[in-house]
C-alpha positions, 0 to 999 in steps of 0.5 A: 592340534599343538598338544597333539604334536607335543605329545607325538614329539614326546613319544618320538623322543622317548622311543629314541632314547629306548632304542639309543644307541642303535649304532656306534657312539663316538666320544672325541677327546680333544687331548693327546693319548694318555691325558686324564680325559683320554684315560677316563674316556678309554676306561668308561668307553668299553664299559658303556659299550657293554651296557648298551651292546653297541660299539663305543669308539674313542677318538683323539682330535688334538690341537689348539689346547683342545679347541679343534676336537671341541669344535668338531663336536659342537658342529656335529649332529644333536643325536647323542652319537658324537660326544665330547670328553673334555677337561678344565681347559674347556672353561679356561679356553674361552676366557683366553680367547673371545673368538672361538668358533663355538660357545661353551654354553650355547653349543653344548649340553652337559651331560655328566661330571666324571671325575676331578683331581686335586691341585696343590701349591708346591715350593722348593724346600729352600723357600722359608715357608712351611704353610700357604700363610707363611708363603703369602707373608713371605711374598708380600715382604719381597714383592716380585722376587719370587718366581713360579713356573707353569707347563705354559702360558694360559694353562690351568696351572698358570691361571690357578696361581694368578688366582692365588695372586689375586685373592692373596694380593701378592706379586709373583713372577711367572716363568712358563715352559713347554710342558710340565716336565721342564716346569717341575725339573726346574722347581726341584732344581731351585731355579724357581720357587713355587708351582701349582700342579696336579697332586699325583704329578708332585706327590713322589717329590713331596714324599721324597723331600725334594719339594714342600706341599703347602696346601691343596686346592680342593674342598677336603684334604687329600687322603694321600697327604692328610697333614696338608690343609686346604687353602680354604682352611688357610683363609683363602676360600675362593682358592678351591680349584680342581681339574675336572673331567666331563662329558658333553653332547652337542646342544639340542640333543634330546633330554631323554638321551642325555638322561640315559647316558648320565644315568648309565655313567653314574652307575659305572662310577659306583663301581669299586674297580673303576673308583680304585683305578681313578684313585691310582691315577689321582682322580676322584669319581664325581657323577651327579646330574647334568644340571650340576655339571652345567652349573660348575661350567658356568661358574668356572667360565665366570672365575677364569674370565675374571682372572684372565682380565685381572692379570692381563693374560693373553693367549700364545 
């Protein structure tokens, strides 16, 4: 009898996937319009609607560094009709607050890693360091004298610099700002000496000579700055940090539906026009199996918990 129930359940799940989607799919973006996750969701959403011949609605539910929209999806029905398009803060927020109203692993089913973008270590030109190695040597010779800016306490850029401090054994002073604009302006003005930022954000200022790029934190060199080595090339293999963007469904969503969404997004990410659009935004199309994305999330959670604990960082 149990075997019959299992077979019937399998047939029911397969039928659900074949009919999916039978009504509009809602993609929740827990950030403001114009952010990386929002841009990606609004590029892929209409393309998925074309493939599925069904409406795909992108909704911004902002607040609490992404936690409000994330909680909304965590509590939604596990049927594939409410999805979460999120980014790196999905992995950093749980490290900063251990009392979130959802579990980043147990409350969600990873669907697909959509794209990544590079971070870069940047300094003001007056800093006498031409490479990351030289910057580390300088910081070691002057502990606590160099200041770095970030768009805010507990953000990915802040935590990435704290990871650099931890791995290199250096002492830098954090100067948090209320957004990337002020952090970047004061770095260009020489009021702080260093910063970690999205590569596409600082690229014009590096090209104009207003800032100097010491390293990219991706696995490979950036095609936009092929002369700039990775942190790994400069002796810091643990300093591979990228901003990532991905799609989740509530835990318990039938695997056949997750596989269908994953397959369709992977096909879209092969499209040359989409890849070119992402490249203009400083992003690289990713893709891959749901399991690959799930492993990345677990690694991110472990890494940022270690960094937050070591640095004693508290959420604002």
